[in-house]
C-alpha positions in Angstrom: 125.3 -101.4 -172.0 122.2 -99.4 -172.8 124.2 -96.6 -174.3 126.0 -98.9 -176.7 122.9 -100.7 -177.9 120.9 -97.5 -178.4 123.8 -95.8 -180.2 123.6 -98.6 -182.8 120.0 -97.7 -184.0 120.5 -96.1 -187.4 118.8 -92.8 -188.2 117.0 -92.8 -191.5 115.9 -89.9 -193.6 112.5 -91.6 -193.7 112.3 -91.8 -190.0 108.8 -90.3 -189.9 107.6 -92.8 -192.4 106.0 -96.1 -191.4 108.0 -97.8 -194.1 111.4 -96.8 -192.7 112.1 -100.2 -191.3 111.2 -101.8 -194.6 113.6 -99.5 -196.5 116.4 -100.4 -194.1 115.8 -104.1 -194.7 115.6 -103.6 -198.4 119.0 -101.9 -198.3 120.3 -105.0 -196.4 119.1 -107.5 -199.1 119.8 -105.4 -202.1 123.3 -106.7 -202.6 122.5 -110.3 -201.9 124.2 -112.6 -204.4 122.4 -115.8 -203.4 118.9 -114.7 -204.4 118.2 -115.5 -208.1 114.6 -115.2 -209.0 112.4 -113.5 -211.5 109.6 -111.5 -209.9 106.6 -109.6 -211.1 107.8 -106.0 -210.8 105.2 -103.2 -210.7 106.0 -99.9 -212.5 107.3 -97.2 -210.2 105.3 -94.6 -212.2 101.9 -96.1 -211.7 99.0 -93.7 -211.0 98.9 -92.6 -207.4 95.5 -94.2 -207.0 97.2 -97.6 -207.7 99.9 -97.1 -205.0 98.2 -99.6 -202.6 97.9 -102.4 -205.1 101.5 -101.7 -206.3 102.9 -102.0 -202.8 100.8 -105.1 -202.2 102.3 -106.6 -205.3 105.8 -106.0 -204.1 105.1 -107.6 -200.7 103.4 -110.6 -202.3 106.6 -111.1 -204.4 108.7 -110.8 -201.2 106.9 -114.0 -200.1 108.3 -115.7 -203.2 111.8 -114.5 -202.3 111.3 -115.7 -198.7 110.3 -119.2 -200.0 113.3 -119.2 -202.2 115.5 -118.2 -199.3 114.2 -121.0 -197.2 114.9 -123.6 -199.9 118.4 -122.2 -200.7 119.3 -121.1 -197.1 120.1 -117.5 -198.2 122.4 -115.4 -196.1 119.7 -112.6 -196.0 116.7 -114.8 -195.1 116.1 -112.8 -191.8 116.1 -109.5 -193.6 113.7 -110.8 -196.3 111.4 -112.1 -193.6 111.5 -108.7 -191.8 110.5 -106.9 -195.0 107.6 -109.3 -195.5 106.5 -109.2 -191.9 106.7 -105.4 -191.6 104.8 -105.0 -194.9 102.0 -107.2 -193.7 101.8 -105.4 -190.4 101.6 -101.9 -192.0 99.5 -102.7 -195.0 97.4 -105.5 -193.6 98.1 -107.3 -196.8 96.7 -110.7 -195.9 93.1 -109.7 -195.2 92.8 -106.2 -196.7 90.8 -106.3 -199.9 90.8 -103.4 -202.3 87.5 -101.8 -203.3 86.4 -102.7 -206.8 86.7 -99.1 -208.3 90.4 -99.0 -207.4 91.3 -102.5 -208.4 89.4 -102.2 -211.7 91.8 -99.4 -212.9 95.0 -100.9 -211.5 96.9 -103.9 -212.9 97.0 -107.2 -211.2 100.5 -108.2 -210.0 100.8 -110.9 -212.6 100.2 -108.3 -215.4 103.6 -106.7 -214.7 106.8 -107.8 -216.4 109.0 -110.2 -214.6 112.4 -108.8 -213.7 115.5 -110.0 -212.0 116.0 -109.7 -208.2 118.2 -106.6 -208.5 115.7 -104.6 -210.7 112.9 -105.8 -208.4 114.6 -104.4 -205.3 115.5 -101.1 -207.0 111.9 -100.6 -208.1 110.6 -101.6 -204.6 112.8 -99.0 -202.9 111.6 -96.3 -205.3 107.9 -97.2 -204.6 108.5 -97.2 -200.8 110.4 -93.9 -201.0 107.5 -92.4 -203.0 105.0 -93.7 -200.3 107.1 -91.9 -197.7 106.8 -88.5 -199.2 
């Protein structure tokens, strides 16, 4: 039994990265057809100094997707929850405030354009992959 369950664990290219689990779950929800929301989507080419607020924005918007999934009973609710939970664990998003010099130069989440779910997930994956390098 142990052999079978351990053989199932997927190996990812980003295995060394703390965001590897998040990437795996994003891949799971990427093709979801029952999530239809517009979300503030940070630019993938933001200044490296703004990486933390950009990632924070994506995780805050995941909370919107999670709420939507609870209302509509989405097929991927558990994967969405996992992304949000893992993001909060790694980035301490709930209680980690940015210093004023960083946040002054970076956009607020609401300043980004709203994009559909598919574009949002594609951008989120790019940002997480960049954070893993």
